[in-house]
VODOMAR-96129 format. One record per residue (C-alpha): residue in one letter; y, z, x; residue number from 1. Coordinates in nm, 2 decimals. Layout:
BEGIN
 type     c2     c3     c1 seq
    a      Y      Z      X NUM
...
This chain:
BEGIN
 type     c2     c3     c1 seq
    m -10.74   5.28  10.72   1
    s -10.63   4.94  10.83   2
    n -10.70   4.65  10.59   3
    t -10.64   4.37  10.85   4
    r -11.01   4.32  10.84   5
    y -11.00   4.18  10.46   6
    a -10.85   3.86  10.36   7
    e -10.69   3.80  10.01   8
    d -10.86   3.56   9.77   9
    g -10.70   3.21   9.84  10
    a -10.59   3.30  10.18  11
    p -10.62   3.05  10.47  12
    l -10.96   3.01  10.63  13
    r -10.96   3.22  10.98  14
    q -11.27   3.20  11.23  15
    e -11.28   3.57  11.30  16
    r -11.37   3.64  10.89  17
    y -11.74   3.58  10.98  18
    c -11.75   3.79  11.27  19
    s -11.86   4.11  11.09  20
    s -12.13   3.90  10.93  21
    t -12.48   4.10  10.89  22
    e -12.66   3.78  10.99  23
    y -12.49   3.82  11.35  24
    e -12.65   4.18  11.39  25
    r -12.96   4.19  11.59  26
    g -13.19   4.45  11.72  27
    l -13.22   4.83  11.73  28
    m -13.00   5.02  11.94  29
    a -13.16   5.19  12.24  30
    n -12.95   5.51  12.19  31
    h -13.08   5.56  11.83  32
    v -13.45   5.47  11.93  33
    a -13.39   5.71  12.22  34
    k -13.35   6.00  11.97  35
    r -13.67   5.90  11.77  36
    c -13.88   5.89  12.08  37
    s -13.75   6.26  12.16  38
    v -13.98   6.39  11.88  39
    l -14.30   6.18  11.99  40
    e -14.56   6.36  12.19  41
    d -14.79   6.07  12.26  42
    p -14.66   5.87  12.58  43
    k -14.83   5.53  12.44  44
    d -14.63   5.61  12.07  45
    r -14.30   5.64  12.28  46
    e -14.40   5.29  12.47  47
    l -14.50   5.11  12.15  48
    i -14.15   5.20  11.98  49
    w -13.97   5.07  12.31  50
    f -14.15   4.77  12.30  51
    l -14.07   4.72  11.92  52
    q -13.70   4.81  12.02  53
    f -13.73   4.51  12.30  54
    i -13.88   4.25  12.06  55
    s -13.61   4.33  11.83  56
    r -13.34   4.23  12.08  57
    e -13.53   3.92  12.15  58
    r -13.63   3.75  11.84  59
    g -13.51   4.03  11.55  60
    l -13.77   4.24  11.36  61
    r -13.78   4.00  11.07  62
    k -13.91   3.69  11.24  63
    f -14.15   3.93  11.43  64
    a -14.30   4.09  11.13  65
    e -14.35   3.70  10.98  66
    e -14.51   3.60  11.29  67
    l -14.74   3.92  11.28  68
    r -14.83   3.85  10.91  69
    a -14.91   3.49  11.00  70
    a -15.11   3.59  11.31  71
    n -15.32   3.83  11.09  72
    p -15.39   3.69  10.75  73
    g -15.72   3.85  10.72  74
    e -15.57   4.20  10.80  75
    l -15.35   4.23  10.49  76
    a -15.59   4.42  10.28  77
    t -15.67   4.79  10.20  78
    r -15.94   4.94  10.40  79
    s -16.20   4.90  10.11  80
    m -16.12   4.53  10.08  81
    l -16.19   4.50  10.44  82
    e -16.54   4.66  10.38  83
    f -16.58   4.46  10.05  84
    g -16.41   4.11  10.17  85
    t -16.10   3.96  10.01  86
    r -16.32   3.67   9.81  87
    g -16.52   3.66   9.49  88
    k -16.51   3.94   9.21  89
    y -16.49   4.33   9.27  90
    d -16.73   4.53   9.04  91
    a -16.63   4.84   8.85  92
    e -16.70   5.07   9.14  93
    q -16.53   4.86   9.40  94
    v -16.23   4.84   9.20  95
    r -16.19   5.21   9.16  96
    k -16.19   5.24   9.54  97
    v -15.97   4.98   9.59  98
    r -15.69   5.05   9.33  99
    r -15.68   5.45   9.45 100
    e -15.57   5.28   9.80 101
    i -15.26   5.10   9.61 102
    p -15.01   5.28   9.50 103
    g -14.93   5.28   9.11 104
    a -15.21   5.05   9.07 105
    h -15.44   5.26   8.83 106
    d -15.27   5.18   8.53 107
    r -15.25   4.75   8.62 108
    f -15.63   4.74   8.70 109
    l -15.77   4.93   8.40 110
    l -16.17   4.89   8.35 111
    r -16.36   4.87   8.02 112
    g -16.35   5.22   7.86 113
    e -16.04   5.34   8.04 114
    s -15.78   5.45   7.87 115
    n -15.37   5.38   7.95 116
    q -15.24   5.72   8.03 117
    g -14.89   5.56   8.09 118
    e -14.57   5.55   7.87 119
    r -14.69   5.25   7.62 120
    a -14.98   5.43   7.50 121
    v -14.80   5.76   7.45 122
    k -14.53   5.58   7.26 123
    l -14.78   5.37   7.04 124
    r -14.95   5.70   6.93 125
    a -14.64   5.88   6.85 126
    l -14.53   5.60   6.62 127
    a -14.84   5.59   6.46 128
    e -14.81   5.95   6.38 129
    e -14.46   5.91   6.26 130
    s -14.55   5.64   6.03 131
    g -14.84   5.79   5.89 132
    r -15.07   5.53   6.01 133
    n -15.24   5.73   6.31 134
    t -15.61   5.61   6.22 135
    h -15.49   5.23   6.25 136
    a -15.30   5.28   6.57 137
    n -15.62   5.48   6.73 138
    e -15.83   5.18   6.62 139
    q -15.58   4.94   6.81 140
    v -15.61   5.15   7.12 141
    d -15.97   5.17   7.12 142
    a -16.00   4.80   7.06 143
    t -15.79   4.73   7.34 144
    v -15.99   5.00   7.58 145
    a -16.30   4.81   7.48 146
    n -16.20   4.46   7.54 147
    r -16.09   4.56   7.91 148
    p -16.26   4.38   8.19 149
    d -16.57   4.50   8.40 150
    t -16.45   4.30   8.70 151
    y -16.14   4.18   8.88 152
    e -16.08   3.91   9.12 153
    a -16.04   4.02   9.47 154
    s -15.73   3.76   9.49 155
    k -15.52   4.00   9.24 156
    f -15.56   4.28   9.49 157
    a -15.48   4.06   9.77 158
    a -15.16   3.96   9.61 159
    e -15.08   4.32   9.57 160
    c -15.10   4.35   9.95 161
    e -14.89   4.06  10.00 162
    r -14.63   4.22   9.81 163
    g -14.66   4.50  10.03 164
    a -14.64   4.34  10.35 165
    s -14.32   4.19  10.24 166
    e -14.16   4.53  10.32 167
    l -14.32   4.50  10.68 168
    e -13.96   4.45  10.85 169
    t -13.84   4.78  10.71 170
    l -14.14   4.97  10.79 171
    l -14.10   4.86  11.15 172
    t -13.75   4.96  11.17 173
    e -13.87   5.31  11.00 174
    l -14.10   5.36  11.28 175
    c -13.84   5.29  11.55 176
    l -13.57   5.52  11.36 177
    d -13.70   5.76  11.12 178
    p -13.81   6.10  11.28 179
    a -14.02   6.16  10.96 180
    c -14.23   5.86  10.98 181
    a -14.56   5.88  11.13 182
    i -14.71   5.66  11.37 183
    v -14.97   5.51  11.11 184
    s -15.04   5.20  10.96 185
    p -14.96   5.13  10.59 186
    w -15.21   5.09  10.31 187
    y -15.15   4.71  10.30 188
    f -15.22   4.67  10.69 189
    p -15.46   4.95  10.78 190
    n -15.50   4.80  11.13 191
    l -15.12   4.77  11.19 192
    i -15.07   5.00  11.50 193
    t -15.39   4.84  11.67 194
    a -15.25   4.48  11.58 195
    l -14.91   4.62  11.77 196
    r -15.07   4.72  12.05 197
    d -15.29   4.39  12.07 198
    y -14.97   4.21  12.05 199
    m -14.81   4.42  12.35 200
    l -15.09   4.36  12.55 201
    e -15.10   4.00  12.50 202
    w -14.71   3.96  12.56 203
    q -14.78   4.13  12.91 204
    q -15.09   3.90  12.99 205
    q -14.88   3.62  12.90 206
    q -14.60   3.76  13.16 207
    v -14.87   3.84  13.41 208
    a -14.97   3.45  13.38 209
    r -14.62   3.35  13.50 210
    v -14.62   3.49  13.80 211
    v -14.78   3.38  14.15 212
    m -14.85   3.72  14.33 213
    t -14.72   3.64  14.69 214
    d -14.69   3.92  14.95 215
    i -14.32   3.96  14.85 216
    a -14.40   3.98  14.49 217
    q -14.68   4.25  14.57 218
    r -14.43   4.45  14.76 219
    v -14.18   4.46  14.48 220
    f -14.43   4.52  14.22 221
    r -14.56   4.81  14.43 222
    s -14.21   4.95  14.51 223
    l -14.11   4.96  14.15 224
    d -14.44   5.11  14.02 225
    y -14.34   5.40  14.26 226
    s -14.00   5.43  14.08 227
    v -14.19   5.50  13.77 228
    a -14.48   5.72  13.90 229
    g -14.22   5.94  14.10 230
    r -13.91   5.90  13.86 231
    c -13.74   5.87  14.15 232
    l -13.49   5.60  14.33 233
    t -13.61   5.33  14.53 234
    l -13.46   5.03  14.73 235
    t -13.64   4.70  14.79 236
    e -13.45   4.51  15.02 237
    g -13.53   4.14  15.17 238
    l -13.35   3.80  15.23 239
    e -13.23   3.57  14.95 240
    g -13.46   3.29  14.83 241
    l -13.81   3.48  14.88 242
    g -13.84   3.53  14.52 243
    k -13.75   3.92  14.47 244
    s -13.56   3.88  14.21 245
    w -13.80   3.68  14.01 246
    a -14.05   3.94  14.08 247
    a -13.84   4.20  13.97 248
    l -13.75   4.05  13.64 249
    h -14.14   3.95  13.56 250
    w -14.22   4.32  13.67 251
    c -13.99   4.41  13.39 252
    l -14.11   4.16  13.14 253
    q -14.50   4.27  13.18 254
    r -14.35   4.64  13.12 255
    p -14.13   4.57  12.78 256
    g -14.20   4.96  12.67 257
    r -14.10   5.08  13.00 258
    a -13.85   4.87  13.22 259
    r -13.52   4.71  13.18 260
    y -13.38   4.48  13.41 261
    v -13.00   4.46  13.48 262
    a -12.83   4.17  13.68 263
    t -12.59   4.36  13.90 264
    p -12.25   4.18  13.81 265
    a -12.03   4.06  14.12 266
    t -11.72   4.23  13.96 267
    d -11.49   4.53  14.00 268
    d -11.42   4.59  13.66 269
    e -11.56   4.91  13.48 270
    s -11.63   4.77  13.14 271
    g -11.81   4.45  13.25 272
    f -12.06   4.67  13.46 273
    y -12.13   4.89  13.16 274
    r -12.14   4.61  12.96 275
    e -12.43   4.45  13.16 276
    i -12.62   4.76  13.14 277
    a -12.58   4.81  12.76 278
    q -12.69   4.40  12.70 279
    a -12.99   4.49  12.91 280
    i -13.10   4.81  12.74 281
    g -12.97   4.72  12.39 282
    v -12.66   4.91  12.32 283
    s -12.35   4.84  12.11 284
    v -12.09   4.69  12.38 285
    a -11.83   4.76  12.12 286
    g -11.55   5.01  12.23 287
    k -11.39   5.15  12.55 288
    a -11.60   5.17  12.89 289
    r -11.66   5.55  12.83 290
    e -11.80   5.51  12.51 291
    i -12.03   5.23  12.62 292
    r -12.12   5.45  12.93 293
    q -12.20   5.76  12.69 294
    r -12.44   5.55  12.49 295
    i -12.62   5.40  12.80 296
    e -12.69   5.78  12.93 297
    d -12.82   5.88  12.55 298
    a -13.05   5.57  12.57 299
    l -13.19   5.65  12.91 300
    v -13.18   6.00  12.95 301
    s -13.51   6.07  12.81 302
    g -13.66   5.89  13.13 303
    d -13.87   5.67  12.92 304
    q -13.72   5.38  13.09 305
    v -13.69   5.26  13.43 306
    l -13.34   5.07  13.50 307
    v -13.40   4.81  13.76 308
    f -13.08   4.69  13.92 309
    d -13.11   4.33  14.08 310
    e -12.83   4.24  14.33 311
    a -12.78   4.60  14.39 312
    h -12.54   4.54  14.64 313
    w -12.27   4.49  14.42 314
    l -12.28   4.83  14.33 315
    f -12.04   4.93  14.57 316
    g -11.79   4.70  14.44 317
    v -11.65   4.39  14.54 318
    n -11.29   4.45  14.65 319
    s -11.32   4.81  14.79 320
    t -11.01   4.97  14.90 321
    r -10.92   5.21  15.17 322
    g -10.97   5.56  15.03 323
    g -11.14   5.46  14.71 324
    l -11.47   5.56  14.60 325
    p -11.79   5.36  14.47 326
    k -11.75   5.47  14.13 327
    r -12.07   5.23  14.01 328
    m -12.27   5.41  14.26 329
    l -12.19   5.75  14.22 330
    w -12.21   5.69  13.83 331
    v -12.57   5.59  13.90 332
    i -12.68   5.88  14.11 333
    s -12.51   6.15  13.90 334
    a -12.58   6.03  13.56 335
    l -12.92   5.88  13.59 336
    v -13.07   5.97  13.93 337
    n -12.99   6.33  13.92 338
    k -13.12   6.36  13.56 339
    g -13.45   6.21  13.63 340
    v -13.41   5.87  13.51 341
    p -13.62   5.60  13.72 342
    v -13.37   5.37  13.91 343
    a -13.49   5.08  14.14 344
    f -13.24   4.89  14.36 345
    v -13.34   4.53  14.46 346
    a -13.11   4.39  14.69 347
    t -13.02   4.18  15.01 348
    p -12.95   4.33  15.34 349
    q -12.59   4.30  15.22 350
    f -12.68   4.65  15.08 351
    a -12.66   4.81  15.41 352
    a -12.36   4.63  15.52 353
    n -12.18   4.72  15.21 354
    q -12.29   5.10  15.22 355
    k -12.16   5.11  15.62 356
    f -11.80   4.96  15.48 357
    v -11.74   5.16  15.20 358
    k -11.84   5.47  15.43 359
    e -11.59   5.38  15.69 360
    h -11.33   5.27  15.48 361
    t -11.32   5.56  15.21 362
    r -11.39   5.90  15.15 363
    w -11.73   5.89  15.07 364
    r -12.02   6.05  15.25 365
    d -12.33   5.81  15.20 366
    g -12.58   6.09  15.26 367
    q -12.59   6.16  14.88 368
    l -12.71   5.83  14.82 369
    t -12.96   5.81  15.15 370
    g -13.10   6.16  15.05 371
    r -13.20   6.01  14.71 372
    i -13.37   5.70  14.79 373
    d -13.75   5.82  14.77 374
    h -13.87   5.49  14.92 375
    h -13.73   5.20  15.10 376
    e -13.95   4.91  15.08 377
    p -13.82   4.63  15.35 378
    l -13.96   4.26  15.29 379
    p -14.09   4.01  15.54 380
    e -13.83   3.76  15.63 381
    l -14.08   3.44  15.55 382
    l -14.31   3.35  15.29 383
    s -14.66   3.25  15.42 384
    q -14.76   2.89  15.37 385
    d -15.05   3.02  15.14 386
    d -14.82   3.17  14.92 387
    l -14.57   2.88  14.92 388
    a -14.88   2.65  14.87 389
    a -14.99   2.87  14.60 390
    i -14.66   2.85  14.41 391
    v -14.61   2.47  14.47 392
    r -14.95   2.46  14.28 393
    a -14.83   2.65  14.00 394
    r -14.52   2.47  13.92 395
    l -14.67   2.11  14.01 396
    v -15.04   2.13  13.87 397
    q -15.10   1.74  13.96 398
    a -14.97   1.76  14.32 399
    d -15.21   1.63  14.57 400
    a -15.28   1.80  14.92 401
    k -15.03   1.59  15.10 402
    a -14.75   1.67  14.85 403
    v -14.82   2.01  14.86 404
    r -14.80   2.05  15.26 405
    a -14.46   1.86  15.23 406
    l -14.30   2.08  14.99 407
    v -14.44   2.38  15.20 408
    a -14.30   2.24  15.50 409
    f -13.98   2.18  15.33 410
    a -13.95   2.51  15.18 411
    r -14.04   2.69  15.52 412
    t -13.76   2.51  15.70 413
    s -13.50   2.55  15.40 414
    e -13.22   2.80  15.42 415
    r -13.29   2.89  15.03 416
    c -13.69   2.86  15.09 417
    l -13.76   2.90  14.68 418
    g -13.41   2.81  14.59 419
    s -13.45   2.47  14.76 420
    l -13.83   2.42  14.63 421
    n -13.73   2.46  14.27 422
    a -13.44   2.21  14.33 423
    v -13.68   1.97  14.48 424
    v -13.95   2.05  14.18 425
    k -13.66   2.00  13.91 426
    r -13.52   1.69  14.07 427
    a -13.89   1.55  14.11 428
    h -13.92   1.60  13.73 429
    f -13.60   1.42  13.67 430
    i -13.70   1.10  13.86 431
    a -14.01   1.11  13.67 432
    q -13.87   1.13  13.32 433
    q -13.60   0.86  13.43 434
    a -13.89   0.61  13.51 435
    g -14.06   0.69  13.18 436
    r -14.35   0.94  13.32 437
    e -14.36   1.29  13.20 438
    v -14.56   1.45  13.52 439
    p -14.40   1.36  13.89 440
    d -14.63   1.20  14.14 441
    r -14.63   1.19  14.49 442
    a -14.39   0.93  14.54 443
    d -14.14   1.14  14.29 444
    i -14.18   1.46  14.49 445
    h -14.14   1.26  14.83 446
    a -13.83   1.11  14.68 447
    a -13.69   1.44  14.58 448
    i -13.73   1.57  14.93 449
    a -13.57   1.28  15.10 450
    e -13.25   1.32  14.87 451
    r -13.28   1.70  14.93 452
    c -13.29   1.66  15.33 453
    p -13.32   1.30  15.46 454
    v -13.45   1.40  15.78 455
    a -13.74   1.57  15.63 456
    v -13.84   1.23  15.42 457
    v -14.20   1.18  15.39 458
    p -14.28   0.79  15.31 459
    a -14.45   0.72  14.98 460
    p -14.78   0.55  14.98 461
    t -14.77   0.22  15.07 462
    d -14.98   0.08  14.76 463
    d -14.70   0.26  14.54 464
    k -14.47  -0.05  14.44 465
    r -14.20   0.16  14.28 466
    t -13.86   0.23  14.42 467
    h -13.66   0.54  14.40 468
    v -13.28   0.58  14.46 469
    a -13.30   0.76  14.79 470
    p -13.10   0.81  15.13 471
    l -13.15   0.51  15.38 472
    p -13.33   0.62  15.68 473
    p -13.17   0.75  15.97 474
    d -13.06   0.51  16.26 475
    r -13.34   0.52  16.52 476
    s -13.13   0.40  16.80 477
    k -12.88   0.65  16.74 478
    a -13.11   0.94  16.63 479
    a -12.94   1.29  16.67 480
    p -13.11   1.60  16.78 481
    l -13.35   1.72  16.49 482
    p -13.19   2.01  16.30 483
    q -13.31   2.37  16.34 484
    s -13.40   2.59  16.03 485
    p -13.20   2.87  15.96 486
    r -13.52   3.08  15.95 487
    g -13.64   2.98  16.27 488
    g -13.86   2.63  16.38 489
    r -13.74   2.28  16.32 490
    i -13.78   2.00  16.03 491
    n -14.07   1.74  16.11 492
    t -14.01   1.38  16.15 493
    p -14.18   1.15  15.94 494
    e -14.42   1.04  16.18 495
    q -14.51   1.39  16.25 496
    e -14.56   1.48  15.89 497
    e -14.79   1.16  15.83 498
    a -15.00   1.27  16.15 499
    a -15.04   1.63  16.00 500
    a -15.14   1.47  15.69 501
């Protein structure tokens, strides 16, 4: 074995010496978790295990275990302690019930009249017999038994539970990897499984709150839901800038135990493609492309996870050559779809153009793809005004009606729609921060719109004396024709915008 990974004492410091440190290791490997899930019958248990694998990649199980303990301080107790309470004193009967639930606690919490059956008592009696002082030794033992307490402070048992909870990270790891580990709560945290399911539900609800359910988002969600329900391949296709990628990403985040999101790289190299998938699902990216590919297949073959490929038009490659085959697409079909792995494509109309080009310039027959697409979801070309207004209000809660109308009009006439809207909102926040304000007002929003598209300037209120750095208004005497929106319609003049307000 090569020893180049090890440095001699006193050798010069090299940066790579730290690259193998365990501190850099984070997250459970999906191919190992998939084997664990293969022996679990309950789909809810498998979903919980996959959620823990997702969390381990996001923040690490150690930090998650600490957060879980901090969020459930009153739950670190045995079942009897939850019944009796964790304050005050436990009487003799309560002590007996509690210590039966704590491994090895009997000899540490003896009551009056109870003998210690451990090594100490046995050695004491043996020593007494050898020295001929058996009676005296028995008297000492009897005195110790008689002087033991009748009650114990509940805090002493709580401390035992705290010590047990220090191993929570190890337990969570075993739940995800050990086929012999039952999905049950430990003695020191009897409601652990319920707490984990509640945490997963809370995570999902937080992600739901981040999405404005526009018509586009609803259609994307419905198409992806069908991929899961039918364990099949679906294609969602629409123009850029409508929010389909955002919807696909947050659909996956709302289902961390069921879905993984992959941003398909716009490259042609095989290793880069598989590394992107490996990072998304959580398997090692070390080794050659075929080794990474095998780990991915091992992790997904069970079908518990749906793989969502955003920018799926890049699955045909970038620099397709005459006679070549779309290797990425062929692998997705043969290794995933044909084996029952739910797969969803989210793409622009470039998907159909790339498919046509590859078909015409290579030996590939696209029937093997189109025949496997169970559902094709075409998206509308525009977001409605109501949907855009809802998005604006979600991102600029303080925006008044005039500002909302201005932003909606700007977004509908912009080529990138939501992309341009996000840029204006970000710029408005920057303008406000530069002026020492945390929240942008109408003047900031108008200034951001003016900088983005000077023809669509909506003047700020006349009573606002603040000034913003913005383009000069156009020369009215030499006004050029109003520009046409690439999505239809035209951009309003300032006078038209004021009249509409």
